[in-house]
Each structure stands twice: as structure tokens, then as C-alpha cells.
N, C-alpha and C positions, 0 to 999 in steps of 0.2 A: 689370921690369914694375911699373907704379905701382899702389899699393893705395889711393890717395886717393879719397875719395867724390866722386861727381859733384856739381858745383856749378852753380847757375843764374846767369846774368847778372843784375845788378841792373836790374829793369824800369824804374826811374826814369831810367836812363841811356840807354835805347834808345827808338827810335821805333816799331820793329816789335814790339809787345807784344800777346799774346793775354791778355785779361782774362777770368777765369772768374768770372762775377758771379751771386751768389745773388739771387733776387727773391722777393717775398712768396708765401706758399702760400695766402693767402686775403685777409686784410686788407691793403689797399694801403699802409697806414701802417707796415707791417713792413719797409719798405725802409730800408737804412742810408744815412747821409749820404755815405759813401764810394762806395757803389754809384751813387747819383745823380750824384756828381761824375764818375765814370768814364763812365757812360752818356751824359752830356752832352758829353763831350770826345772820344770815339772817332770814327773815320771810319765805322764800320759796326757794326751789332749783328746777330749771327747768332742767330736765334730759332727755337725749335721750331714755334711758330705765330705768324706775324707779326700776325695779327688780335688774338690774346690779348695779346701784348707791346705792341701798339699802344695798348691801353687804358691800360697803365701809362705809356707815353710821353706820351700826351695829358694824363694826370693831373698829370705833373710837368714838362711843357714840354720834353720830350726830343725833339730834332729830327734825331738821327742817322739815317741811312738803315737800313732793316731789310731783311734777306735771310733766306729760309727755310733751315733746316738741321734735318732730321728723319730718322726711321728709313729712309725709302725713297729718300733722295737723299744720305745721309751720305758714301758712299764718294767719289763724284766731287766733291761739294761741299767735303769736307774738303781735298782737294788744291787746289781753287780758292781757298779761304780761306788756306791756308798760303802759296800763291804770292803772294797779296796782302800777307800779313804780311812776307814776305821782300822785297817791293818797298818796304816802309817804312810800311805802313798799321798803324793800331792798331784792333783788333777786340775787341768784347765778345761773349762767348758766354753766352747765357741759355737756360734751359729754360722750359716753360710756367709752372712754379711751383717754387720751392725752389732747390736747389743743382744746377748742371749736372754731369752724369756720374753722378748717383745714379738709376739705373734709367731712363736716357735715353741717346740716342746721343752725348752730349757727350764721353764718354771717347775715342771714336774720333778726334775732332779733336785732343784733348789729346795722345793717343798719337802721332799723326802730327807735331804741332808739336814734341814732345819729340825724336822721331827726326830731325827736320830742324834741330834746334838753335835753335828759335824761343824768344825770351824769353817767360815767362808770369808772371802774377801772379794770386793768388786774392783775391776780394772775398767773404768769408764772410758767411753770413746764415741765413735760414730753411731748414729741412729738415723735411719732415713726419714722417719716421721718428724723428728726435731729439725733435721737439716732442711726439709721441705718447708716447715713452719717458719724457720728463720728467713728463708728465701722468699716466702709468699707475700710479705708486707701486710699480712692480715693481723688483726689484734691478737696478742699473745697473753693477755691477762687472764683469759679463761678459754681453755681448749680441751678437747676430748679426742682420744684415739680409739677408733672403732675396728681396726684391723681390716680384714678382707670382708667385702659385702657378701651376702648370701647368693647362692647360685640361682635359685628360683626367682623369676621376675617379681612376683607378688611380695615375697619376703624382702627382696632387695629394695623395692620402693618403700615398703613399710619402714625399713631401717633408715633410709635416707630422710624420710619425713620425721621420724623420731629424733634424729640428730639435729634437724632444723628446728624442731620445736623445743629442744633442750637448750638452744641458744649457744652463743660462743662460737669458737672456731672448731669445726669438725674436720678430722683427718682420717682418711681411708687409704688402704693399699689396694691396688688393682693390678691384675695381670694383663699383658698385651692382648691376649685372645678374648678377654671379656670387657675390655675398655669400651668399645663401641656400644655394647648393650647397656653398660652402666651410664654412659653419657646420655643415651637415649632415654633412660628412665629418669635421670635428673631433669632433663629437658621437659619431660612430660609432667612431672609433679611440681617442678619449680622453674618454669620457663624464663622468668626474669632474673633468677639468681646468678650473680657473678661467681664463677668458681675458678680455682687455680689448679692446673695440672702440671706436675713436675715429673720429669723422667730422666733416667740415667744420671742420677745425682753423683757428682764428683768425677764423672767419666768424661771422655773426650766430647761426646755429643750431649752433654747436659743441656736441658731445655726447660724453660718455664713458660706456660701460656696462660693467659687470663681472658675471661669472657663468659658469656652465657653458654650453658652446656650445648645448646643447639649449634652455636658457632664453632665450638671445639669439636663437636661431632662431625661437622662438615670437614673441618681440617683433617681429622684423623681418618675420615673416609677416603680422602684424597692422598693422604700420606700414611702408609701402613704403620700401625702402632708397633714400636720396637722397644725393648727394654722393660724395666720395672717402673711402675707408675705410683705416684702419690697424688691423691685428689683432696683438695681442701676447699671449704667455703665457710663464710662467717654469717651468722644470723643473730640479730639483736635479741638479747634475753627478754623474754616476756615478763611483764610486770606482774 
């Protein structure tokens, strides 16, 4: 029985390659030269929102055909895309913003491509969670990304406490219409905890605020939450 690690084919030697391409999280200039090269050369771009990705394509003269791949069609669409890859097509997978597979359905396509033996290559770039972590000044030697918090208050508070008990720096995404509820929950379960809230990263109104959740709750009660948010806090690891 072989104990050799799994190896990937060299994507430069194959025609049927799935490129996992990171795109800007705000400022369109945050695209990499390699990402532009790949997006201009593939046969098809699988995008979470073709209208959103279309703005990027128009900005940089990318003419590859766009097809939608999102939460509600990912099962059947993943199979369709893998079949095209096995027929010899090159496909780029992109999300609305940032790195595919990070809190979006991209990982399902990547998982199926791996199972089917399709060659893959990653084109790294922007990621809101990592950008916020870099900006936060919180410890980075141990951190965990928890995605979006649950909608129900009880489950949300439970997840917040679990992250605190796990120790290290916790990173969450939050939408503007749920931000106040989340800050209220953090203030109730960890009233003394200093948190960081980052919003509109790399955009014109990029902002970072630090303080107890109650203080930030007061701020965003007076200033309507706008944009996409990342919430971070650090808790010492339990012995």
C-alpha cells in the first residue's frame, strides 16, 4: 500500500485547468497581473454574480464568457463545469470579491474537480478576513475564521462564546443589516472585550474602529451601518 502524498498535475502542461482566481475586495486596482493574464486567457469564467464580475471584466478588457455559479445552483452547475474541464476547457472560478472558497460555494466545485482528477491552479490575492487581520493590530500567531454568525440570537451568542473560549484571534463576517444585533450580543456575553470592526476594506470609506462592543453599538446606532463588515477580537488561550 502506497504512503506517498497525493500530487497534482502541473497545470502548465494541461489544457483542462480550473483556475481559482482571487479578485479585488473593493478597489479594482487590487487585482494581480497574473489574475488578469488568466482571466483574459480562459474559455469561461464561473462567477458568483456575473453582473458584479462584469464590472471587473469591462475595466480590464476581459472578454471571456461569464457563467453564473452561486449558492442555489452550485450542485448541478459544478458537475456541468467539471464536464467542460474534462472536455479540455480552461475555466476560472471567481467569487463576488476576494478568494473563492472562503465563505462562498466555490469549495464545492473545487472538491468535485479534485475528486474527478481535474488539474487546478490557484491565483492568490485579496481576502477580506486576512486584510482585516493585518489592519487590526491583533495577534496573528493563532487565528480562526468563523464566517458569518448564525441568524438566531441564541445560536449567535453560543458561537461567539465558543470562539472566545477557543482563544486566539477570532474573525467573523457580518452584513450591515445584522451588525447591530451582533454587537448587542457581543456586548451582552463579553461586555469588557475589546473588539475591532473593519468595513469597506480597500474602498474610499475604509474604516477601522476599536473598543468594547457596547461602545461600537452606540456608534453604529448613530451612524447607519453601510458596507461589508469584518469583526475581530482576541482572547488569551486557556491553559
